[in-house]
Backbone as JSON Lines, residues from 0, in Angstrom:
{"i":0,"aa":"M","n":[-7.47,5.61,3.45],"ca":[-8.2,6.61,2.72],"c":[-9.71,6.31,2.73]}
{"i":1,"aa":"I","n":[-10.05,5.09,3.1],"ca":[-11.46,4.71,3.19],"c":[-11.76,4.28,4.62]}
{"i":2,"aa":"E","n":[-12.85,4.77,5.13],"ca":[-13.31,4.34,6.45],"c":[-14.44,3.34,6.22]}
{"i":3,"aa":"Q","n":[-14.36,2.23,6.9],"ca":[-15.38,1.2,6.74],"c":[-15.92,0.81,8.11]}
{"i":4,"aa":"R","n":[-17.25,0.7,8.18],"ca":[-17.85,0.22,9.42],"c":[-18.91,-0.81,9.07]}
{"i":5,"aa":"I","n":[-19.11,-1.73,9.98],"ca":[-20.07,-2.81,9.76],"c":[-21.3,-2.56,10.61]}
{"i":6,"aa":"E","n":[-22.45,-2.61,9.97],"ca":[-23.74,-2.5,10.65],"c":[-24.56,-3.73,10.26]}
{"i":7,"aa":"G","n":[-24.69,-4.66,11.18],"ca":[-25.41,-5.9,10.87],"c":[-24.66,-6.66,9.8]}
{"i":8,"aa":"N","n":[-25.33,-6.94,8.68],"ca":[-24.68,-7.66,7.6],"c":[-24.24,-6.73,6.46]}
{"i":9,"aa":"R","n":[-24.2,-5.42,6.74],"ca":[-23.79,-4.44,5.74],"c":[-22.45,-3.83,6.1]}
{"i":10,"aa":"R","n":[-21.69,-3.46,5.09],"ca":[-20.46,-2.7,5.28],"c":[-20.67,-1.33,4.66]}
{"i":11,"aa":"L","n":[-20.45,-0.31,5.44],"ca":[-20.62,1.06,4.98],"c":[-19.24,1.68,4.76]}
{"i":12,"aa":"D","n":[-19.0,2.17,3.57],"ca":[-17.71,2.76,3.21],"c":[-17.86,4.26,3.04]}
{"i":13,"aa":"R","n":[-16.8,4.97,3.42],"ca":[-16.79,6.42,3.29],"c":[-15.37,6.85,2.94]}
{"i":14,"aa":"L","n":[-15.25,7.73,1.95],"ca":[-13.95,8.28,1.62],"c":[-13.54,9.29,2.68]}
{"i":15,"aa":"R","n":[-12.31,9.22,3.1],"ca":[-11.8,10.21,4.05],"c":[-11.25,11.37,3.21]}
{"i":16,"aa":"Q","n":[-12.12,12.33,2.95],"ca":[-11.81,13.4,2.03],"c":[-10.57,14.2,2.42]}
{"i":17,"aa":"Q","n":[-10.42,14.51,3.67],"ca":[-9.26,15.29,4.1],"c":[-7.96,14.55,3.8]}
{"i":18,"aa":"D","n":[-7.92,13.25,4.08],"ca":[-6.73,12.45,3.8],"c":[-6.44,12.41,2.3]}
{"i":19,"aa":"L","n":[-7.5,12.25,1.49],"ca":[-7.31,12.24,0.04],"c":[-6.79,13.59,-0.46]}
{"i":20,"aa":"D","n":[-7.36,14.67,0.04],"ca":[-6.92,16.01,-0.38],"c":[-5.46,16.27,0.0]}
{"i":21,"aa":"E","n":[-5.04,15.77,1.16],"ca":[-3.65,15.96,1.58],"c":[-2.69,15.16,0.71]}
{"i":22,"aa":"R","n":[-3.07,13.94,0.38],"ca":[-2.17,13.06,-0.38],"c":[-2.23,13.32,-1.88]}
{"i":23,"aa":"F","n":[-3.44,13.6,-2.4],"ca":[-3.64,13.84,-3.82],"c":[-4.44,15.13,-4.02]}
{"i":24,"aa":"P","n":[-3.78,16.29,-3.86],"ca":[-4.5,17.56,-3.96],"c":[-5.18,17.72,-5.31]}
{"i":25,"aa":"G","n":[-6.46,18.1,-5.28],"ca":[-7.21,18.37,-6.49],"c":[-7.85,17.16,-7.15]}
{"i":26,"aa":"L","n":[-7.58,15.96,-6.67],"ca":[-8.1,14.76,-7.31],"c":[-9.62,14.7,-7.28]}
{"i":27,"aa":"L","n":[-10.2,14.95,-6.12],"ca":[-11.66,14.82,-6.0],"c":[-12.4,15.84,-6.86]}
{"i":28,"aa":"G","n":[-11.81,16.97,-7.11],"ca":[-12.42,17.95,-8.0],"c":[-12.18,17.63,-9.47]}
{"i":29,"aa":"A","n":[-11.06,16.97,-9.77],"ca":[-10.71,16.67,-11.16],"c":[-11.56,15.55,-11.75]}
{"i":30,"aa":"V","n":[-11.98,14.6,-10.94],"ca":[-12.74,13.46,-11.46],"c":[-14.08,13.9,-12.05]}
{"i":31,"aa":"P","n":[-14.91,14.66,-11.33],"ca":[-16.18,15.09,-11.94],"c":[-15.96,15.99,-13.15]}
{"i":32,"aa":"A","n":[-14.92,16.82,-13.11],"ca":[-14.64,17.7,-14.25],"c":[-14.28,16.87,-15.48]}
{"i":33,"aa":"A","n":[-13.49,15.82,-15.3],"ca":[-13.13,14.95,-16.42],"c":[-14.35,14.21,-16.96]}
{"i":34,"aa":"C","n":[-15.24,13.8,-16.08],"ca":[-16.47,13.12,-16.52],"c":[-17.34,14.06,-17.35]}
{"i":35,"aa":"R","n":[-17.45,15.31,-16.92],"ca":[-18.25,16.27,-17.67],"c":[-17.65,16.5,-19.06]}
{"i":36,"aa":"Q","n":[-16.33,16.6,-19.14],"ca":[-15.68,16.8,-20.43],"c":[-15.89,15.59,-21.33]}
{"i":37,"aa":"T","n":[-15.79,14.4,-20.75],"ca":[-15.97,13.17,-21.53],"c":[-17.39,13.07,-22.06]}
{"i":38,"aa":"R","n":[-18.35,13.37,-21.22],"ca":[-19.75,13.32,-21.66],"c":[-20.01,14.33,-22.76]}
{"i":39,"aa":"G","n":[-19.45,15.51,-22.64],"ca":[-19.64,16.54,-23.66],"c":[-19.04,16.13,-24.98]}
{"i":40,"aa":"S","n":[-17.82,15.56,-24.98],"ca":[-17.2,15.15,-26.23],"c":[-17.89,13.93,-26.81]}
{"i":41,"aa":"A","n":[-18.42,13.04,-25.98],"ca":[-19.14,11.87,-26.47],"c":[-20.43,12.28,-27.17]}
{"i":42,"aa":"A","n":[-21.1,13.29,-26.63],"ca":[-22.34,13.76,-27.23],"c":[-22.06,14.37,-28.61]}
{"i":43,"aa":"V","n":[-20.96,15.11,-28.73],"ca":[-20.6,15.7,-30.01],"c":[-20.26,14.6,-31.01]}
{"i":44,"aa":"T","n":[-19.5,13.61,-30.59],"ca":[-19.11,12.51,-31.46],"c":[-20.32,11.72,-31.93]}
{"i":45,"aa":"A","n":[-21.26,11.48,-31.02],"ca":[-22.44,10.69,-31.35],"c":[-23.35,11.41,-32.35]}
{"i":46,"aa":"S","n":[-23.35,12.72,-32.33],"ca":[-24.25,13.46,-33.21],"c":[-23.66,13.7,-34.59]}
{"i":47,"aa":"T","n":[-22.36,13.42,-34.77],"ca":[-21.75,13.66,-36.08],"c":[-21.66,12.42,-36.91]}
């Protein structure tokens, strides 16, 4: 699910989005949505 290549002394990683979407449909879209919800509820909690 991750492609890794080495350039000099660095390792460059990349998510293979198509493979992730096939194996876990909707996951990549759900993570940012969950983060937005968490940030919104944390802001409400902090202000009360």
